[in-house]
N, C-alpha and C positions, 0 to 999 in steps of 0.2 A: 847214811843214807839208808832208807827203810831197803831193806830185802824185795827184790823183785817175785819173789816167792810168796811173798802173802797177797792172799785175794784183796783187788783192787774194788774199793767200795766207794760207794758215792761220799759217805764221811769220812772215812781214809783223805779224799780228795780237799775236799771242805777243810779239813785239818790242814793240811798243805798249801792250802788257798791260804787261809789267813794266817801260818808264818810268813807266806812268801809277800803277803800285803803287807806285814808287819816292817820287814825288812825292805823294801820297796816302795811301798805306795801305793797308789791306786793307777798312777800316770803310766809307771813305768813295770807294773808288772805285768807279765804273760802266762799264758797256759802252759809256754814253752817251760816258765821257769817253773812252775806246777809239776809237770812232767819231772821234769830234771830233779827237783825235791822228791819225789817217790820214785825215782830210779825207771820209767817208764816211759813210753813213747807219750809224745803229746794227742795221736789217735787214741790212747787210751782212754787221753781225759775226755775225748772228744766223744768219746763213745755211751760214756756217760750224761755229759752234757754237751749237747748240740753247738752252742756258740761260746765265746768267751763272756757277752754279755748274761746269758743264761748261767755261767758260772758265779758271776756276780751277785744277779739276783740271788740265787743261793745260800750264797754266803751270806749275806746280807740277812736274809730270812732266816738264817738259822742264829746270826748273834742279837736278832732282834728279838725272837722267838725266845732266847733262852731269860729275857726278863718277864713276859707274859709267864710261864713257865711255872717261876718262881712263885708271882703274884696269885695264882689260880689255885693255891693252896689257903692261902689269904681267904679269899670267897668262900669257896668250900668250911671253913672252918667254922663248925655250928656251935663248938663250945663256946663261940666269942658272940655278941652282942652283934646287930648289923652298924651300930655307931662305932663302937671298938674296932670289926673289921673295918670299915672304911679309915678311921685313921691309919690303923697299921697297914692299909693296902697303899696309902698315898705315903706314909712316911719307907716303906719297902720299895715304893717306886722311887723317890728321891734318894734313897740310898746304893739301890741301882745304877744309875744314874752318874750320880760322885763314884762311885766305886770304879767304873769302867773309866771314866774323865780322868782319875788320880793316880789308877793304878797302872794304867798301859794306855798314855796319852799319845801317841806315836800309831798305836792302831785305833783308838779313838774319833784319831782327828781325820785317820782313812775312810772311815765307817760314815763319818757326818759327810764327806764326800760324795760315796756309793749312795748315801740315802740320800742326796738332794738329785739324783743321778735317776732313781728310780721310785718315782712317784708314787706305782703301784703296789710295791713291796709296803712304804712306808703308809697306806690307804688303809690296809690289811690289816697294817700293826695298832693304828688308831681305832680301828672299829674292833679290833679286840679287847683291847684295852677300857674303851668305853661300855664294851660289850659285860665285861668281867664289873664295871661301875655299876653298871643298871643292875644286874643282879643283885649286888650288896642291897642298893636304895630299894629296889623291890622288894627287898626281904624285911629292911624299915618300915615300908608302907604296909607291910603285912601284920606286920608284929606289933604296929600301933605308934613305935618309934618315931618314923619319920612323917613328914606330910609331903606327899609327891605325886600329885594327881599322874604326874607322866617322867616315871623315872628316865627313860630312855632321854629324854630332854633334862634334867634334872643331871643327869650324868654327865652329859655335854657340858652343861654348865661349869660344874666340878672340875673337868677335865683341864677346860680353857682357863678355870681363874688358877691354877694350881699349875701352868704352862712353866714358870719360872722358873721350877722346881724339875723339872723335866727336859724341857725342849733343850734340846744340842746347843741353838742359840745362845743360852743364859750360862753354859759350862762354866764361864770365865768368873762367875759371880759365885759356885758353889762356894767357893773355899774364904768367903769374905766374912770375915767377922761378926757375927751377929744372924749368918745366915738361916742358922738353924732356929733361934729364936724367933726370926721372922715367919719360918714357915709354919710353925706353932700356931701363930696369929692368925695365918690366911685359913690353916683349917679347922683352928677354932670356930672364925668366924661363919665356915660355911656350913661346920656343922651344927651352929647355935642357927642358922638358916634352914633343916631341912628339920630340925626339931618339932615336934606337934604341939603347938600351942595349947595351954589351958583355958578353961572356962574365960578367962579375965584376961585373957590375950599376953600375958607377961611371958 
């Protein structure tokens, strides 16, 4: 049990909450369990998070933000072409989701439940991801690599077209034989659709 002499921060509470969720699941995990894991009173936890719902929302956002932060670096990688950034971004999103589902299935299942309960957090996460895609596609349109009169619309289309490879509802399919080849085929089709056509229309 952590020493009570350590400064109690929101980050420490979220780390403990994640471990409690892993052990007990969302149905049984309580603020008292989190406080016990930290060696503090549950009132101390409530001073940082006013309600159990607020704590759940914060820990779910933290979990989702890990993916967003990892992908943000690819958006800014100007040493790569917009097409390569797009391919790398989609591959990194798929790998991040597979990693979460495969390496820590109990916690992944827990967060899947929480995500279903927290529509606002999910909406913000998707808006962040499609915003990143929009920036990549905008860069491609500005460089002349992509044809995208409305990059935001194109970004949403790409995101939804690749849902099988990042929506948790498809997690059971992510370990199937050939899933990597299917991912590459979909991404290739999308990239070809975005590329600028030459005068001959080829």
